[in-house]
DRENPA-3360 file (N, C-alpha, C; in nm, 2 decimals, always signed):
BEGIN
1 = MNCCNANG = -1.82/+3.58/-2.22/-1.75/+3.68/-2.15/-1.60/+3.65/-2.14 ~ -1.52/+3.73/-2.18/-1.37/+3.71/-2.17/-1.31/+3.80/-2.07 ~ -1.26/+3.75/-1.96/-1.20/+3.84/-1.86/-1.04/+3.82/-1.86 ~ -0.99/+3.77/-1.97/-0.84/+3.75/-1.97/-0.78/+3.83/-2.09 ~ -0.66/+3.88/-2.07/-0.59/+3.95/-2.18/-0.53/+3.85/-2.28 ~ -0.45/+3.90/-2.37/-0.39/+3.82/-2.47/-0.29/+3.72/-2.42 ~ -0.24/+3.74/-2.30/-0.14/+3.65/-2.25/-0.21/+3.54/-2.16 ~ -0.34/+3.55/-2.15/-0.41/+3.45/-2.07/-0.42/+3.48/-1.92;
9 = ECTQGRDC = -0.38/+3.60/-1.88/-0.39/+3.65/-1.74/-0.52/+3.71/-1.72 ~ -0.58/+3.68/-1.60/-0.71/+3.73/-1.57/-0.70/+3.88/-1.53 ~ -0.80/+3.95/-1.57/-0.80/+4.10/-1.54/-0.91/+4.14/-1.44 ~ -0.99/+4.05/-1.40/-1.10/+4.08/-1.31/-1.08/+4.03/-1.17 ~ -0.97/+3.98/-1.14/-0.94/+3.94/-1.00/-1.01/+3.80/-0.97 ~ -1.06/+3.79/-0.85/-1.11/+3.66/-0.80/-1.24/+3.62/-0.87 ~ -1.31/+3.71/-0.92/-1.44/+3.68/-0.98/-1.44/+3.63/-1.12 ~ -1.32/+3.62/-1.18/-1.31/+3.57/-1.31/-1.35/+3.43/-1.32;
17 = PIRKQRAK = -1.44/+3.39/-1.41/-1.49/+3.25/-1.41/-1.37/+3.15/-1.46 ~ -1.28/+3.20/-1.54/-1.17/+3.12/-1.59/-1.08/+3.09/-1.47 ~ -1.05/+3.19/-1.39/-0.97/+3.18/-1.27/-1.03/+3.08/-1.18 ~ -1.16/+3.08/-1.16/-1.23/+2.99/-1.07/-1.22/+2.85/-1.12 ~ -1.23/+2.83/-1.26/-1.22/+2.70/-1.32/-1.08/+2.64/-1.30 ~ -0.98/+2.73/-1.32/-0.84/+2.68/-1.30/-0.81/+2.64/-1.16 ~ -0.86/+2.72/-1.07/-0.84/+2.69/-0.92/-0.91/+2.56/-0.89 ~ -1.03/+2.54/-0.94/-1.10/+2.41/-0.92/-1.02/+2.29/-0.97;
25 = EVSEAFIN = -0.96/+2.31/-1.09/-0.89/+2.20/-1.15/-0.76/+2.17/-1.07 ~ -0.69/+2.27/-1.02/-0.57/+2.25/-0.94/-0.61/+2.18/-0.81 ~ -0.72/+2.23/-0.75/-0.76/+2.17/-0.62/-0.80/+2.02/-0.64 ~ -0.87/+1.99/-0.75/-0.91/+1.85/-0.77/-0.78/+1.76/-0.80 ~ -0.69/+1.82/-0.87/-0.56/+1.74/-0.90/-0.49/+1.72/-0.77 ~ -0.48/+1.81/-0.68/-0.41/+1.80/-0.56/-0.48/+1.69/-0.47 ~ -0.61/+1.70/-0.47/-0.68/+1.60/-0.38/-0.67/+1.46/-0.44 ~ -0.67/+1.44/-0.57/-0.66/+1.31/-0.63/-0.52/+1.26/-0.63;
33 = LHRSPDDP = -0.42/+1.35/-0.61/-0.28/+1.31/-0.61/-0.25/+1.21/-0.49 ~ -0.32/+1.23/-0.38/-0.29/+1.15/-0.26/-0.38/+1.03/-0.25 ~ -0.47/+1.01/-0.34/-0.56/+0.89/-0.34/-0.49/+0.78/-0.41 ~ -0.50/+0.66/-0.36/-0.45/+0.55/-0.43/-0.56/+0.48/-0.51 ~ -0.55/+0.47/-0.64/-0.66/+0.41/-0.72/-0.67/+0.26/-0.70 ~ -0.56/+0.20/-0.66/-0.56/+0.06/-0.65/-0.56/+0.01/-0.50 ~ -0.61/-0.11/-0.48/-0.62/-0.16/-0.35/-0.49/-0.23/-0.32 ~ -0.42/-0.20/-0.21/-0.29/-0.26/-0.18/-0.30/-0.41/-0.16;
41 = YEDVTDSF = -0.41/-0.46/-0.11/-0.43/-0.60/-0.09/-0.42/-0.67/-0.23 ~ -0.47/-0.61/-0.33/-0.46/-0.68/-0.46/-0.32/-0.68/-0.51 ~ -0.24/-0.58/-0.48/-0.10/-0.58/-0.52/-0.03/-0.70/-0.45 ~ -0.06/-0.72/-0.32/+0.01/-0.82/-0.24/-0.03/-0.96/-0.30 ~ -0.16/-0.98/-0.33/-0.20/-1.11/-0.38/-0.15/-1.14/-0.52 ~ -0.14/-1.03/-0.60/-0.08/-1.05/-0.73/+0.07/-1.08/-0.72 ~ +0.14/-1.02/-0.63/+0.28/-1.05/-0.61/+0.30/-1.19/-0.56 ~ +0.21/-1.24/-0.47/+0.22/-1.37/-0.42/+0.19/-1.48/-0.53;
49 = KGLIAFIT = +0.10/-1.45/-0.62/+0.07/-1.54/-0.73/+0.19/-1.54/-0.82 ~ +0.25/-1.43/-0.85/+0.37/-1.43/-0.93/+0.48/-1.51/-0.87 ~ +0.50/-1.50/-0.74/+0.60/-1.58/-0.67/+0.58/-1.73/-0.68 ~ +0.45/-1.77/-0.66/+0.41/-1.91/-0.68/+0.44/-1.96/-0.82 ~ +0.41/-1.88/-0.92/+0.44/-1.92/-1.06/+0.59/-1.93/-1.08 ~ +0.66/-1.83/-1.02/+0.81/-1.83/-1.04/+0.87/-1.96/-0.98 ~ +0.82/-2.01/-0.87/+0.87/-2.13/-0.81/+0.82/-2.25/-0.87 ~ +0.69/-2.26/-0.91/+0.63/-2.38/-0.97/+0.68/-2.41/-1.10;
57 = VPAAIMLF = +0.70/-2.32/-1.19/+0.74/-2.35/-1.33/+0.88/-2.42/-1.33 ~ +0.98/-2.36/-1.27/+1.11/-2.43/-1.27/+1.11/-2.56/-1.19 ~ +1.03/-2.57/-1.09/+1.02/-2.70/-1.02/+0.95/-2.81/-1.11 ~ +0.85/-2.77/-1.18/+0.79/-2.86/-1.27/+0.88/-2.91/-1.38 ~ +0.96/-2.82/-1.44/+1.06/-2.85/-1.54/+1.17/-2.94/-1.48 ~ +1.21/-2.92/-1.36/+1.31/-3.00/-1.30/+1.26/-3.14/-1.27 ~ +1.13/-3.15/-1.22/+1.07/-3.28/-1.20/+1.05/-3.36/-1.33 ~ +1.02/-3.29/-1.44/+1.00/-3.36/-1.57/+1.13/-3.41/-1.62;
65 = TVWYWGK = +1.24/-3.33/-1.60/+1.37/-3.38/-1.65/+1.42/-3.49/-1.57 ~ +1.40/-3.49/-1.44/+1.44/-3.60/-1.35/+1.36/-3.73/-1.39 ~ +1.23/-3.71/-1.42/+1.15/-3.83/-1.45/+1.19/-3.88/-1.59 ~ +1.22/-3.79/-1.69/+1.25/-3.83/-1.82/+1.39/-3.90/-1.83 ~ +1.49/-3.85/-1.76/+1.62/-3.92/-1.77/+1.64/-4.01/-1.66 ~ +1.56/-4.02/-1.56/+1.57/-4.12/-1.45/+1.69/-4.11/-1.36 ~ +1.74/-3.99/-1.34/+1.85/-3.98/-1.25/+1.82/-3.91/-1.13;
% end
């Protein structure tokens, strides 16, 4: 059953199944827009791990160079 004209506009008003499907898709998209798929706690822990790596790697290089050249 096709209740839309050549331009894709519904001709049967609110009872058109295609209009109902489009409204459902828009509603679900709006609802899911405000949901956060990620846990913010994981973001904080990942940032902290990155900070530790950012500090540890240069410190290890510095300690190695001080040990190697002995100054």
